[in-house]
DRENPA-3360 file (N, C-alpha, C; in nm, 2 decimals, always signed):
BEGIN
1 = XXXXXXXX = -0.45/+0.67/-1.95/-0.32/+0.69/-1.87/-0.21/+0.66/-1.95 ~ -0.08/+0.72/-1.95/+0.03/+0.69/-2.00/+0.15/+0.64/-1.92 ~ +0.20/+0.54/-1.98/+0.35/+0.51/-1.90/+0.45/+0.61/-1.91 ~ +0.52/+0.65/-1.82/+0.64/+0.73/-1.80/+0.75/+0.68/-1.73 ~ +0.71/+0.57/-1.67/+0.85/+0.48/-1.57/+0.80/+0.33/-1.57 ~ +0.90/+0.29/-1.61/+0.89/+0.15/-1.59/+0.99/+0.08/-1.48 ~ +0.95/+0.02/-1.41/+1.04/-0.03/-1.29/+1.04/-0.18/-1.30 ~ +1.15/-0.22/-1.27/+1.15/-0.40/-1.27/+1.23/-0.45/-1.16;
9 = XXXXXXXX = +1.16/-0.52/-1.10/+1.24/-0.65/-0.96/+1.31/-0.72/-1.07 ~ +1.44/-0.81/-1.04/+1.54/-0.87/-1.12/+1.50/-1.00/-1.06 ~ +1.53/-1.06/-1.00/+1.51/-1.21/-0.96/+1.37/-1.26/-0.96 ~ +1.36/-1.35/-1.04/+1.21/-1.41/-1.05/+1.14/-1.32/-1.15 ~ +1.16/-1.20/-1.19/+1.10/-1.12/-1.25/+1.16/-1.07/-1.38 ~ +1.26/-0.97/-1.39/+1.31/-0.91/-1.49/+1.39/-1.05/-1.54 ~ +1.45/-1.11/-1.48/+1.58/-1.24/-1.50/+1.50/-1.36/-1.53 ~ +1.53/-1.48/-1.61/+1.49/-1.60/-1.60/+1.57/-1.65/-1.48;
17 = XXXXXXXX = +1.51/-1.80/-1.46/+1.58/-1.89/-1.33/+1.74/-1.91/-1.38 ~ +1.79/-1.88/-1.50/+1.91/-1.89/-1.55/+2.00/-1.76/-1.50 ~ +1.96/-1.65/-1.46/+1.97/-1.53/-1.42/+2.03/-1.45/-1.56 ~ +1.95/-1.48/-1.65/+1.99/-1.42/-1.79/+1.86/-1.36/-1.82 ~ +1.87/-1.26/-1.95/+1.77/-1.19/-1.99/+1.78/-1.16/-2.15 ~ +1.68/-1.16/-2.25/+1.71/-1.15/-2.36/+1.76/-0.99/-2.38 ~ +1.87/-0.99/-2.42/+1.93/-0.85/-2.38/+1.89/-0.78/-2.54 ~ +1.92/-0.84/-2.63/+1.90/-0.76/-2.75/+1.77/-0.72/-2.76;
25 = XXXXXXXX = +1.67/-0.81/-2.75/+1.52/-0.76/-2.73/+1.49/-0.64/-2.64 ~ +1.55/-0.64/-2.53/+1.53/-0.53/-2.41/+1.58/-0.40/-2.49 ~ +1.73/-0.43/-2.54/+1.80/-0.30/-2.58/+1.73/-0.24/-2.70 ~ +1.64/-0.31/-2.78/+1.56/-0.26/-2.90/+1.43/-0.18/-2.82 ~ +1.41/-0.24/-2.72/+1.27/-0.17/-2.61/+1.33/-0.05/-2.58 ~ +1.45/-0.07/-2.52/+1.49/+0.05/-2.44/+1.52/+0.17/-2.51 ~ +1.56/+0.17/-2.65/+1.57/+0.27/-2.72/+1.42/+0.34/-2.79 ~ +1.30/+0.27/-2.77/+1.18/+0.29/-2.79/+1.12/+0.37/-2.67;
33 = XXXXXXXX = +1.17/+0.30/-2.52/+1.15/+0.39/-2.39/+1.19/+0.54/-2.42 ~ +1.32/+0.55/-2.45/+1.40/+0.68/-2.47/+1.34/+0.79/-2.56 ~ +1.29/+0.71/-2.66/+1.19/+0.82/-2.79/+1.09/+0.86/-2.73 ~ +0.97/+0.77/-2.62/+0.87/+0.82/-2.60/+0.91/+0.86/-2.46 ~ +1.01/+0.91/-2.40/+1.02/+0.98/-2.29/+0.99/+0.90/-2.16 ~ +1.00/+0.78/-2.16/+0.98/+0.66/-2.04/+1.11/+0.61/-1.97 ~ +1.11/+0.64/-1.84/+1.22/+0.63/-1.77/+1.22/+0.50/-1.73 ~ +1.32/+0.45/-1.72/+1.35/+0.28/-1.69/+1.44/+0.27/-1.55;
41 = XXXXXXXX = +1.38/+0.22/-1.45/+1.44/+0.19/-1.30/+1.44/+0.04/-1.28 ~ +1.57/+0.00/-1.22/+1.60/-0.13/-1.17/+1.59/-0.11/-1.03 ~ +1.47/-0.20/-0.99/+1.43/-0.20/-0.82/+1.45/-0.36/-0.75 ~ +1.53/-0.36/-0.68/+1.57/-0.48/-0.64/+1.65/-0.47/-0.51 ~ +1.64/-0.61/-0.43/+1.73/-0.61/-0.28/+1.84/-0.61/-0.30 ~ +1.89/-0.66/-0.43/+2.05/-0.66/-0.46/+2.12/-0.55/-0.44 ~ +2.27/-0.55/-0.44/+2.34/-0.47/-0.42/+2.37/-0.39/-0.56 ~ +2.39/-0.27/-0.52/+2.40/-0.19/-0.66/+2.52/-0.22/-0.76;
49 = XXXXXXXX = +2.61/-0.25/-0.71/+2.74/-0.35/-0.82/+2.71/-0.44/-0.89 ~ +2.63/-0.52/-0.82/+2.56/-0.63/-0.89/+2.44/-0.58/-1.01 ~ +2.38/-0.51/-0.96/+2.26/-0.49/-1.06/+2.31/-0.43/-1.18 ~ +2.40/-0.33/-1.14/+2.46/-0.24/-1.28/+2.53/-0.32/-1.34 ~ +2.56/-0.42/-1.34/+2.66/-0.54/-1.41/+2.55/-0.61/-1.52 ~ +2.44/-0.60/-1.50/+2.34/-0.66/-1.60/+2.32/-0.55/-1.71 ~ +2.38/-0.42/-1.71/+2.32/-0.34/-1.81/+2.45/-0.26/-1.85 ~ +2.55/-0.29/-1.88/+2.67/-0.26/-1.92/+2.66/-0.13/-2.03;
57 = XXXXXXXX = +2.55/-0.15/-2.09/+2.52/-0.05/-2.23/+2.47/+0.09/-2.19 ~ +2.38/+0.06/-2.05/+2.31/+0.16/-2.05/+2.34/+0.20/-1.88 ~ +2.39/+0.15/-1.78/+2.39/+0.16/-1.68/+2.43/+0.33/-1.61 ~ +2.50/+0.40/-1.71/+2.52/+0.52/-1.68/+2.42/+0.61/-1.69 ~ +2.32/+0.57/-1.75/+2.20/+0.66/-1.79/+2.08/+0.64/-1.72 ~ +2.05/+0.49/-1.67/+1.95/+0.45/-1.59/+1.96/+0.47/-1.47 ~ +1.83/+0.47/-1.40/+1.84/+0.47/-1.23/+1.81/+0.33/-1.20 ~ +1.86/+0.32/-1.03/+1.87/+0.20/-0.98/+1.83/+0.21/-0.82;
65 = XXXXXXXX = +1.71/+0.16/-0.78/+1.67/+0.14/-0.64/+1.70/+0.00/-0.59 ~ +1.85/+0.02/-0.54/+1.91/-0.12/-0.50/+1.89/-0.12/-0.33 ~ +1.95/-0.23/-0.29/+1.93/-0.27/-0.16/+1.78/-0.26/-0.11 ~ +1.68/-0.29/-0.17/+1.50/-0.27/-0.15/+1.49/-0.13/-0.11 ~ +1.57/-0.01/-0.16/+1.55/+0.09/-0.14/+1.63/+0.18/-0.05 ~ +1.72/+0.11/+0.00/+1.85/+0.17/+0.07/+1.93/+0.25/+0.00 ~ +1.97/+0.23/-0.14/+2.04/+0.31/-0.22/+1.99/+0.35/-0.35 ~ +1.97/+0.47/-0.38/+1.89/+0.51/-0.50/+1.97/+0.59/-0.57;
73 = XXXXXXXX = +2.01/+0.53/-0.72/+2.11/+0.60/-0.79/+2.04/+0.67/-0.91 ~ +2.08/+0.76/-0.97/+2.04/+0.79/-1.12/+2.13/+0.87/-1.19 ~ +2.14/+0.77/-1.29/+2.27/+0.82/-1.42/+2.40/+0.83/-1.33 ~ +2.40/+0.72/-1.26/+2.57/+0.73/-1.19/+2.54/+0.83/-1.05 ~ +2.46/+0.89/-1.03/+2.47/+1.00/-0.94/+2.38/+0.95/-0.80 ~ +2.42/+0.98/-0.70/+2.35/+0.94/-0.57/+2.23/+1.01/-0.56 ~ +2.08/+0.95/-0.52/+2.00/+1.03/-0.48/+1.95/+1.04/-0.38 ~ +1.98/+0.89/-0.30/+1.96/+0.87/-0.18/+2.02/+0.77/-0.08;
81 = XXXXXXXX = +2.09/+0.79/+0.01/+2.09/+0.64/+0.08/+2.07/+0.64/+0.23 ~ +2.02/+0.53/+0.27/+1.97/+0.50/+0.43/+2.13/+0.50/+0.49 ~ +2.11/+0.52/+0.61/+2.21/+0.49/+0.72/+2.17/+0.44/+0.85 ~ +2.16/+0.32/+0.86/+2.13/+0.26/+0.99/+2.20/+0.29/+1.09 ~ +2.14/+0.36/+1.23/+2.26/+0.41/+1.34/+2.31/+0.29/+1.39 ~ +2.43/+0.31/+1.45/+2.51/+0.22/+1.48/+2.44/+0.15/+1.61 ~ +2.39/+0.20/+1.70/+2.34/+0.14/+1.81/+2.23/+0.03/+1.76 ~ +2.14/+0.05/+1.63/+2.05/-0.03/+1.56/+2.14/-0.16/+1.52;
89 = XXXXXXXX = +2.23/-0.10/+1.44/+2.30/-0.20/+1.36/+2.37/-0.29/+1.48 ~ +2.42/-0.27/+1.60/+2.46/-0.37/+1.69/+2.36/-0.43/+1.74 ~ +2.25/-0.36/+1.80/+2.15/-0.48/+1.83/+2.08/-0.56/+1.74 ~ +2.09/-0.54/+1.60/+2.04/-0.66/+1.51/+2.15/-0.76/+1.52 ~ +2.26/-0.69/+1.51/+2.37/-0.81/+1.50/+2.36/-0.90/+1.65 ~ +2.39/-0.84/+1.76/+2.37/-0.91/+1.87/+2.24/-1.03/+1.87 ~ +2.14/-0.96/+1.85/+2.03/-1.06/+1.82/+2.03/-1.18/+1.70 ~ +2.10/-1.15/+1.59/+2.10/-1.22/+1.47/+2.20/-1.36/+1.53;
97 = XXXXXXXX = +2.30/-1.34/+1.60/+2.41/-1.41/+1.63/+2.35/-1.51/+1.71 ~ +2.25/-1.48/+1.81/+2.21/-1.60/+1.87/+2.12/-1.68/+1.82 ~ +2.10/-1.67/+1.69/+2.00/-1.79/+1.60/+2.10/-1.84/+1.49 ~ +2.11/-1.96/+1.52/+2.21/-2.03/+1.42/+2.11/-2.06/+1.26 ~ +1.99/-2.02/+1.26/+1.93/-2.05/+1.14/+1.97/-1.96/+1.05 ~ +2.01/-1.85/+1.05/+2.07/-1.74/+0.97/+2.24/-1.76/+0.94 ~ +2.25/-1.74/+0.83/+2.35/-1.67/+0.76/+2.34/-1.52/+0.74 ~ +2.43/-1.45/+0.79/+2.40/-1.32/+0.80/+2.51/-1.21/+0.67;
105 = XXXXXXXX = +2.43/-1.15/+0.61/+2.53/-1.07/+0.53/+2.47/-0.89/+0.57 ~ +2.57/-0.85/+0.62/+2.55/-0.70/+0.66/+2.59/-0.59/+0.53 ~ +2.49/-0.53/+0.49/+2.48/-0.46/+0.36/+2.54/-0.33/+0.35 ~ +2.66/-0.29/+0.33/+2.71/-0.16/+0.35/+2.71/-0.10/+0.22 ~ +2.76/+0.05/+0.21/+2.73/+0.11/+0.07/+2.87/+0.08/+0.01 ~ +2.98/+0.07/+0.04/+3.09/+0.03/+0.00/+3.12/-0.10/-0.02 ~ +3.07/-0.20/+0.08/+3.06/-0.34/+0.02/+2.96/-0.42/+0.12 ~ +2.94/-0.55/+0.08/+2.86/-0.62/+0.20/+2.97/-0.69/+0.28;
113 = XXXXXXXX = +2.92/-0.77/+0.38/+3.02/-0.84/+0.50/+2.96/-0.93/+0.51 ~ +3.03/-1.06/+0.53/+3.01/-1.16/+0.60/+3.07/-1.25/+0.66 ~ +3.04/-1.34/+0.75/+3.16/-1.42/+0.87/+3.23/-1.51/+0.79 ~ +3.39/-1.50/+0.81/+3.46/-1.62/+0.77/+3.42/-1.76/+0.81 ~ +3.34/-1.79/+0.92/+3.29/-1.90/+0.96/+3.22/-1.98/+0.87 ~ +3.15/-1.90/+0.77/+3.04/-1.97/+0.71/+3.13/-2.03/+0.58 ~ +3.05/-2.16/+0.55/+3.14/-2.26/+0.44/+3.15/-2.17/+0.30 ~ +3.22/-2.20/+0.23/+3.26/-2.16/+0.09/+3.11/-2.17/+0.00;
121 = XXXXXXXX = +3.06/-2.26/+0.01/+2.93/-2.28/-0.08/+2.83/-2.15/-0.06 ~ +2.83/-2.10/+0.08/+2.73/-1.99/+0.11/+2.79/-1.85/+0.05 ~ +2.93/-1.85/+0.06/+2.98/-1.74/+0.03/+2.99/-1.73/-0.14 ~ +3.01/-1.85/-0.19/+3.00/-1.85/-0.37/+2.85/-1.80/-0.39 ~ +2.74/-1.86/-0.33/+2.60/-1.83/-0.38/+2.56/-1.66/-0.32 ~ +2.64/-1.61/-0.22/+2.60/-1.48/-0.20/+2.65/-1.39/-0.29 ~ +2.81/-1.43/-0.34/+2.86/-1.35/-0.42/+2.79/-1.31/-0.56 ~ +2.71/-1.38/-0.60/+2.62/-1.37/-0.71/+2.54/-1.25/-0.71;
129 = XXXXXXXX = +2.50/-1.22/-0.59/+2.45/-1.10/-0.54/+2.50/-0.98/-0.50 ~ +2.61/-1.00/-0.44/+2.69/-0.91/-0.39/+2.83/-0.90/-0.46 ~ +2.85/-0.83/-0.55/+2.98/-0.84/-0.64/+3.06/-0.78/-0.53 ~ +3.05/-0.70/-0.44/+3.18/-0.67/-0.33/+3.09/-0.72/-0.21 ~ +3.18/-0.82/-0.18/+3.16/-0.91/-0.07/+3.30/-0.93/+0.03 ~ +3.30/-0.90/+0.15/+3.43/-0.91/+0.25/+3.41/-1.03/+0.32 ~ +3.47/-1.10/+0.38/+3.45/-1.22/+0.48/+3.51/-1.15/+0.58 ~ +3.48/-1.14/+0.72/+3.52/-1.08/+0.85/+3.52/-1.18/+0.94;
137 = XXXXXXXX = +3.60/-1.14/+1.06/+3.60/-1.21/+1.15/+3.45/-1.21/+1.26 ~ +3.40/-1.09/+1.25/+3.30/-1.06/+1.31/+3.24/-0.91/+1.25 ~ +3.13/-0.84/+1.31/+3.09/-0.75/+1.24/+3.12/-0.59/+1.31 ~ +3.21/-0.62/+1.42/+3.26/-0.51/+1.48/+3.34/-0.43/+1.41 ~ +3.35/-0.28/+1.44/+3.44/-0.20/+1.37/+3.45/-0.18/+1.27 ~ +3.35/-0.22/+1.17/+3.33/-0.20/+1.00/+3.32/-0.05/+0.98 ~ +3.39/+0.01/+0.92/+3.39/+0.12/+0.87/+3.29/+0.17/+0.74 ~ +3.18/+0.17/+0.76/+3.08/+0.17/+0.64/+2.95/+0.23/+0.68;
145 = XXXXXXXX = +2.86/+0.27/+0.57/+2.73/+0.34/+0.58/+2.64/+0.20/+0.56 ~ +2.58/+0.18/+0.67/+2.49/+0.02/+0.67/+2.35/+0.07/+0.62 ~ +2.28/-0.01/+0.50/+2.17/+0.01/+0.45/+2.05/-0.09/+0.48 ~ +2.11/-0.23/+0.52/+2.02/-0.33/+0.52/+2.10/-0.46/+0.58 ~ +2.04/-0.55/+0.60/+2.09/-0.68/+0.65/+2.02/-0.80/+0.53 ~ +2.08/-0.90/+0.47/+2.04/-1.01/+0.40/+2.08/-1.13/+0.49 ~ +1.96/-1.22/+0.52/+1.96/-1.33/+0.57/+1.92/-1.45/+0.50 ~ +2.02/-1.55/+0.50/+2.03/-1.68/+0.42/+1.94/-1.78/+0.52;
153 = XXXXXXXX = +1.84/-1.84/+0.48/+1.78/-1.94/+0.57/+1.68/-2.05/+0.52 ~ +1.68/-2.15/+0.53/+1.61/-2.27/+0.47/+1.48/-2.21/+0.44 ~ +1.43/-2.24/+0.33/+1.28/-2.21/+0.29/+1.17/-2.26/+0.38 ~ +1.20/-2.35/+0.43/+1.08/-2.41/+0.53/+1.07/-2.31/+0.67 ~ +1.18/-2.27/+0.67/+1.15/-2.18/+0.83/+1.14/-2.01/+0.78 ~ +1.13/-1.97/+0.65/+1.10/-1.85/+0.65/+0.98/-1.76/+0.70 ~ +0.86/-1.82/+0.68/+0.74/-1.77/+0.77/+0.77/-1.77/+0.90 ~ +0.80/-1.86/+0.97/+0.84/-1.86/+1.16/+0.94/-1.76/+1.17;
161 = XXXXXXXX = +1.05/-1.73/+1.09/+1.13/-1.67/+1.14/+1.11/-1.52/+1.08 ~ +1.05/-1.49/+0.98/+0.97/-1.36/+0.98/+0.91/-1.30/+1.07 ~ +0.81/-1.41/+1.14/+0.73/-1.36/+1.25/+0.83/-1.33/+1.37 ~ +0.95/-1.44/+1.39/+0.98/-1.40/+1.49/+1.11/-1.28/+1.49 ~ +1.13/-1.21/+1.38/+1.22/-1.12/+1.35/+1.12/-0.99/+1.39 ~ +1.01/-1.02/+1.33/+0.91/-0.88/+1.36/+0.90/-0.87/+1.51 ~ +0.88/-0.98/+1.57/+0.89/-0.98/+1.74/+0.97/-0.91/+1.82 ~ +1.11/-0.93/+1.77/+1.20/-0.91/+1.83/+1.28/-0.78/+1.78;
169 = XXXXXXXX = +1.27/-0.76/+1.65/+1.35/-0.64/+1.59/+1.24/-0.56/+1.54 ~ +1.12/-0.56/+1.55/+1.01/-0.50/+1.47/+1.02/-0.34/+1.49 ~ +1.08/-0.31/+1.62/+1.08/-0.17/+1.64/+1.18/-0.10/+1.55 ~ +1.27/-0.15/+1.51/+1.39/-0.06/+1.43/+1.41/-0.15/+1.28 ~ +1.36/-0.27/+1.26/+1.37/-0.33/+1.12/+1.24/-0.38/+1.08 ~ +1.25/-0.39/+0.96/+1.13/-0.46/+0.90/+1.19/-0.59/+0.82 ~ +1.10/-0.69/+0.84/+1.16/-0.84/+0.77/+1.08/-0.86/+0.65 ~ +1.13/-0.85/+0.52/+1.05/-0.88/+0.42/+1.13/-1.01/+0.34;
177 = XXXXXXXX = +1.02/-1.08/+0.26/+1.08/-1.19/+0.20/+1.12/-1.15/+0.07 ~ +1.22/-1.20/+0.03/+1.28/-1.17/-0.12/+1.29/-1.30/-0.19 ~ +1.22/-1.43/-0.16/+1.23/-1.53/-0.25/+1.33/-1.64/-0.22 ~ +1.31/-1.77/-0.24/+1.42/-1.88/-0.21/+1.51/-1.87/-0.10 ~ +1.44/-1.89/+0.02/+1.55/-1.90/+0.14/+1.61/-1.74/+0.18 ~ +1.54/-1.66/+0.17/+1.59/-1.49/+0.20/+1.51/-1.40/+0.25 ~ +1.56/-1.33/+0.36/+1.49/-1.25/+0.41/+1.59/-1.13/+0.42 ~ +1.53/-0.99/+0.37/+1.59/-0.87/+0.44/+1.52/-0.82/+0.54;
185 = XXXXXXXX = +1.62/-0.75/+0.60/+1.59/-0.69/+0.70/+1.62/-0.52/+0.65 ~ +1.51/-0.42/+0.67/+1.52/-0.29/+0.62/+1.46/-0.21/+0.71 ~ +1.51/-0.09/+0.69/+1.48/+0.03/+0.80/+1.33/+0.06/+0.75 ~ +1.24/+0.05/+0.85/+1.08/+0.08/+0.82/+1.08/+0.19/+0.75 ~ +0.99/+0.18/+0.64/+0.97/+0.32/+0.51/+1.06/+0.31/+0.42 ~ +1.17/+0.23/+0.43/+1.29/+0.25/+0.34/+1.27/+0.13/+0.26 ~ +1.17/+0.13/+0.13/+1.16/-0.01/+0.05/+1.16/+0.07/-0.11 ~ +1.13/-0.04/-0.17/+1.12/-0.01/-0.32/+1.05/+0.11/-0.39;
193 = XXXXXXXX = +0.93/+0.13/-0.29/+0.80/+0.21/-0.34/+0.86/+0.36/-0.29 ~ +0.93/+0.35/-0.15/+0.98/+0.49/-0.15/+1.10/+0.55/-0.24 ~ +1.21/+0.44/-0.26/+1.32/+0.50/-0.36/+1.24/+0.54/-0.47 ~ +1.11/+0.48/-0.56/+1.04/+0.52/-0.69/+1.00/+0.65/-0.66 ~ +0.93/+0.68/-0.53/+0.90/+0.82/-0.50/+0.98/+0.94/-0.52 ~ +1.11/+0.91/-0.46/+1.22/+1.01/-0.47/+1.24/+1.02/-0.60 ~ +1.24/+0.93/-0.70/+1.29/+0.94/-0.84/+1.17/+1.03/-0.91 ~ +1.04/+0.96/-0.87/+0.92/+1.06/-0.94/+0.92/+1.19/-0.92;
201 = XXXXXXXX = +0.95/+1.22/-0.78/+0.97/+1.38/-0.72/+1.06/+1.43/-0.83 ~ +1.17/+1.37/-0.83/+1.27/+1.44/-0.94/+1.23/+1.46/-1.07 ~ +1.15/+1.37/-1.12/+1.12/+1.34/-1.27/+0.98/+1.42/-1.30 ~ +0.90/+1.44/-1.18/+0.78/+1.50/-1.21/+0.68/+1.38/-1.25 ~ +0.69/+1.26/-1.23/+0.58/+1.17/-1.24/+0.51/+1.11/-1.14 ~ +0.37/+1.08/-1.17/+0.26/+1.06/-1.07/+0.26/+0.92/-1.07 ~ +0.20/+0.87/-0.98/+0.20/+0.72/-0.95/+0.12/+0.66/-1.05 ~ +0.01/+0.71/-1.12/-0.06/+0.65/-1.23/+0.02/+0.63/-1.32;
209 = XXXXXXXX = +0.10/+0.69/-1.36/+0.20/+0.67/-1.50/+0.31/+0.58/-1.47 ~ +0.31/+0.49/-1.38/+0.42/+0.40/-1.30/+0.37/+0.27/-1.36 ~ +0.46/+0.19/-1.44/+0.47/+0.04/-1.47/+0.54/-0.03/-1.39 ~ +0.52/-0.13/-1.31/+0.63/-0.21/-1.22/+0.57/-0.33/-1.21 ~ +0.69/-0.42/-1.20/+0.70/-0.56/-1.20/+0.74/-0.62/-1.07 ~ +0.69/-0.71/-1.02/+0.76/-0.81/-0.90/+0.69/-0.94/-0.88 ~ +0.77/-1.00/-0.83/+0.73/-1.13/-0.78/+0.74/-1.19/-0.63 ~ +0.80/-1.10/-0.52/+0.82/-1.17/-0.39/+0.76/-1.06/-0.32;
217 = XXXXXXXX = +0.80/-1.07/-0.18/+0.71/-0.97/-0.05/+0.79/-0.86/-0.07 ~ +0.92/-0.83/-0.09/+0.99/-0.71/-0.09/+0.91/-0.61/-0.19 ~ +0.84/-0.65/-0.29/+0.78/-0.59/-0.41/+0.65/-0.55/-0.37 ~ +0.61/-0.56/-0.26/+0.45/-0.52/-0.22/+0.42/-0.40/-0.25 ~ +0.47/-0.33/-0.18/+0.47/-0.17/-0.17/+0.45/-0.12/-0.30 ~ +0.59/-0.14/-0.37/+0.59/-0.07/-0.50/+0.47/-0.11/-0.60 ~ +0.41/-0.23/-0.61/+0.32/-0.26/-0.70/+0.18/-0.21/-0.62 ~ +0.18/-0.19/-0.49/+0.04/-0.10/-0.47/+0.04/+0.01/-0.51;
225 = XXXXXXXX = +0.18/+0.10/-0.54/+0.16/+0.21/-0.55/+0.16/+0.23/-0.72 ~ +0.22/+0.16/-0.78/+0.21/+0.20/-0.91/+0.08/+0.20/-0.98 ~ +0.04/+0.29/-1.09/-0.07/+0.28/-1.16/-0.10/+0.13/-1.22 ~ +0.02/+0.07/-1.29/+0.01/-0.05/-1.35/+0.13/-0.13/-1.28 ~ +0.05/-0.23/-1.16/+0.14/-0.34/-1.09/+0.10/-0.45/-1.14 ~ +0.21/-0.50/-1.20/+0.21/-0.63/-1.24/+0.28/-0.73/-1.16 ~ +0.19/-0.85/-1.12/+0.28/-0.96/-1.08/+0.31/-1.08/-1.16 ~ +0.42/-1.10/-1.16/+0.47/-1.24/-1.25/+0.37/-1.35/-1.19;
233 = XXXXXXXX = +0.33/-1.44/-1.32/+0.25/-1.52/-1.32/+0.32/-1.63/-1.21 ~ +0.46/-1.65/-1.20/+0.52/-1.71/-1.10/+0.53/-1.65/-0.95 ~ +0.48/-1.55/-0.94/+0.48/-1.46/-0.81/+0.38/-1.55/-0.71 ~ +0.44/-1.49/-0.58/+0.38/-1.55/-0.45/+0.22/-1.53/-0.45 ~ +0.15/-1.60/-0.39/+0.01/-1.55/-0.37/-0.02/-1.43/-0.30 ~ +0.05/-1.40/-0.20/+0.05/-1.24/-0.14/+0.08/-1.14/-0.25 ~ +0.17/-1.17/-0.33/+0.20/-1.05/-0.43/+0.10/-1.03/-0.54 ~ +0.04/-1.19/-0.59/-0.07/-1.17/-0.68/-0.22/-1.09/-0.61;
241 = XXXXXXXX = -0.21/-1.07/-0.48/-0.35/-1.05/-0.43/-0.36/-0.90/-0.42 ~ -0.20/-0.82/-0.43/-0.21/-0.67/-0.43/-0.18/-0.62/-0.56 ~ -0.15/-0.71/-0.64/-0.12/-0.63/-0.78/-0.26/-0.62/-0.88 ~ -0.28/-0.52/-0.96/-0.40/-0.54/-1.03/-0.39/-0.59/-1.17 ~ -0.25/-0.64/-1.21/-0.23/-0.70/-1.31/-0.14/-0.84/-1.34 ~ -0.14/-0.91/-1.38/-0.06/-1.05/-1.41/+0.02/-1.05/-1.53 ~ +0.16/-1.07/-1.54/+0.23/-1.09/-1.66/+0.29/-1.23/-1.66 ~ +0.32/-1.27/-1.75/+0.36/-1.40/-1.78/+0.50/-1.46/-1.70;
249 = XXXXXXXX = +0.50/-1.56/-1.71/+0.61/-1.63/-1.61/+0.76/-1.55/-1.64 ~ +0.84/-1.54/-1.55/+0.98/-1.48/-1.58/+1.05/-1.56/-1.66 ~ +1.03/-1.70/-1.69/+1.13/-1.77/-1.78/+1.02/-1.77/-1.93 ~ +0.94/-1.67/-1.94/+0.87/-1.68/-2.08/+0.88/-1.53/-2.11 ~ +1.03/-1.43/-2.08/+1.02/-1.30/-2.11/+0.90/-1.22/-2.08 ~ +0.84/-1.27/-1.96/+0.70/-1.22/-1.92/+0.72/-1.05/-1.91 ~ +0.83/-0.98/-1.86/+0.82/-0.84/-1.84/+0.84/-0.76/-1.98 ~ +0.94/-0.83/-2.05/+0.96/-0.78/-2.22/+0.82/-0.79/-2.28;
257 = XXXXXXXX = +0.75/-0.89/-2.24/+0.62/-0.90/-2.33/+0.52/-0.78/-2.27 ~ +0.53/-0.75/-2.18/+0.42/-0.66/-2.11/+0.48/-0.52/-2.14 ~ +0.61/-0.49/-2.16/+0.67/-0.39/-2.18/+0.62/-0.35/-2.33 ~ +0.62/-0.46/-2.41/+0.60/-0.44/-2.55/+0.45/-0.39/-2.58 ~ +0.37/-0.43/-2.50/+0.22/-0.37/-2.50/+0.23/-0.25/-2.44 ~ +0.30/-0.20/-2.37/+0.32/-0.06/-2.32/+0.36/+0.05/-2.42 ~ +0.49/-0.01/-2.50/+0.54/+0.06/-2.56/+0.44/+0.11/-2.71 ~ +0.34/-0.02/-2.70/+0.26/-0.01/-2.85/+0.12/+0.05/-2.79;
265 = XXXXXX = +0.12/+0.08/-2.68/+0.00/+0.14/-2.61/-0.12/+0.05/-2.64 ~ -0.09/-0.09/-2.63/-0.17/-0.18/-2.64/-0.26/-0.21/-2.52 ~ -0.39/-0.26/-2.48/-0.45/-0.30/-2.38/-0.36/-0.34/-2.27 ~ -0.34/-0.29/-2.11/-0.45/-0.22/-2.08/-0.35/-0.05/-2.07 ~ -0.29/-0.01/-2.17/-0.19/+0.09/-2.16/-0.26/+0.18/-2.27 ~ -0.39/+0.18/-2.31/-0.47/+0.26/-2.40/-0.52/+0.41/-2.33;
% end
């Protein structure tokens, strides 16, 4: 088997805990990817505008599966975006606002939106992941195409709240963990693996030729689908259980270490 597509999650995977990466090393690897005809895809739950800021040199030529598959962009051109029906959006908002455990971000294509009543510390944190973020009085009458919801919550409550969200909203939304006190509500079937499938169809790439990296619950479908699915050493047990391979820790340039092996066709890429 040969690698024809490399897909990377960002937080806890491609990025270290300081939210940076070895840019010089990666850009050298990227040039080798291009020489070998390998596509590079950023697959993350984060906002497209935030994701492309990490790759200023090449953002116009690589692909992004943003918002957990809700928005797929290739070389600056839209491939796909989801569109949550207004009736579903309203039902989700009505329910979420009955739960004080959540701080809510409604993720639109033009911007993300959160409530003015939340404190500045939360908004500052959220802005790291949503470079376009507007504070609103309520979620009524916002003119945008909505892709998903991001929910901030105490880490200790994540399992309980994920189960509750499934019970209350499971007919219209899927609750996935993204790590570190965060749950995303995504449209069923609209996940990272689906976004990759769309790009693979465009490029004529089979699952067996995909190398993917992840660490959290929103990476499960992508890692199952990829011929080479790598869980990070720091990944959750559920992620390690579905991945066929393991990469070193995100703080040890784990993704770049495995990309190097793929480019050199070292095991297991022979």
